[in-house]
N, C-alpha and C positions, 0 to 999 in steps of 0.2 A: 595768308600769310598769319601765322602768330603774333603776339605781343607780349611785353613784358608788363606786368602790374606791382605795383610796390602795396605794401600794407596800408598806406594812408587811403588807397583808392578801396580796397576792400572795406575797410572799417566805415568807409563813408556809406557804403550799402547796408550796412549793419546799426549804425547810429543815427535816427530820425532827427536827431539835434545837431548833425554834423553838415556844415555847408561845403558844397562843391563848387567853391568860387572860381575855379580854373575850368570846371565842365569836364575834367579827365574822368571822373567815376561815370558819369553819365555816358561818355563816348565809348569807356571801356565795355560798359554793360550791355550797351547797343550792339557791340561786335564781338562779344564773347562768345555767344552761341555759335555763331558760324566760322568763327576763327580759332577761338581757344586760346588759352594764355598759358604763358610760362613764368615761374618764379624760383629765385635761389633758394636754395635749402633754409635759409633764415627767416622766410616768409611766413611759415606755419607758426613758428614761435613769437613773431612779431604780432601777428593778427591775434593768436590766444592771449599775448601779453594786453593788448589793446582792449579786447573784450573783458578781460579781469579787471583793468584799470576802469573802464567804464562802468563796470559792477560796483567797485570800490567807491566811486565818486556818486554813485545813485543815478547813473544815467541809463543803465539797464538792471534788470531784476533777472534772477536765475533763469526763469521761463523765456526771456527775451534772448539771453546769451544761448541757450539751447536752441532756439529757432533760427538765429544768426548761424550758428555752426553747423544746422541742417542745410541752409542755404548755401555756405561756402563749400561745403563737401558735395553738393550736388553739382556745382559749377565745373565746367572743362578747363580745369587748373592743373597743368603739370608741373610738380616740383623738381627741379634738377638738383643732383647731389654736386656738392662742391666738394673736390677733394682738398686735402690739406694743401698739396703744392700750388694749386691755383690759388688759394686763399693766401698763401705767404709770397709766393712769386708774381701773382697776377693783380689780385684785389688789394692786397697791403700797399704796394707801390701806387697803384691808382689812386686809392684813398689819400695818401700823402700828396700825390701831384695834384687832386682837383679840392684838398682841404676838406674832405668827407670822412665820417667815420667808415670802418670797413663794412659794417652793414649795408650803409647806403651805397657805398662802392660797390657792393655784390650785384645791385641792381645796373647799375652804369655798366659793369663790365660783362654781365649777361646780355644785356640788350646790344652792345659792341659786338661781343663773340657770334650771337644769334643773328645779328644784323637785321634786329627787330626794334620797333618802336617802343618807348616806355611810356606806360601810362602812370603819372604821378600827381597827387596833388600837393606837392611839396615843392616849393618854389626854388628853393637852393638845390634840390636834386635835378630840377628840371634845367637849371642853369648849366649844372655840371655837366650834365647829359649832352647838351649843346656844345659845350666847351670842349668836350672829349671827342666830338665828331658825331655823336649819336643822334637820334630822331625822336622826337614825342609824338605820342600818338594823336593823330588829327581828328 
């Protein structure tokens, strides 16, 4: 069974100084090779932006960013397309109902639609997932 991962989890794998207080990143990495993971279309941009932000803040240099990019590309992660209709008719109302950004609601929507647990290090996103009837990666 696949699971959904958010950018917070992937960035924890890439940033040595990032703490995994929830354990979500470690659990996801342990299961990733055998199960594979799913991500919404926003994920590559969020991860790229997180790496770029880490560079600007001096947390990564360009060589470390390239190493992180190679790691992420090698992982069995499938990016799911998000049609405009799903974004406007499904994700937007879900974001409104859960008090989330549309970006975060995309993860919740995908986890619910795929009946897959979500791996996140974001406590607000974890609570919203559970409130919507979803599950978290154990």
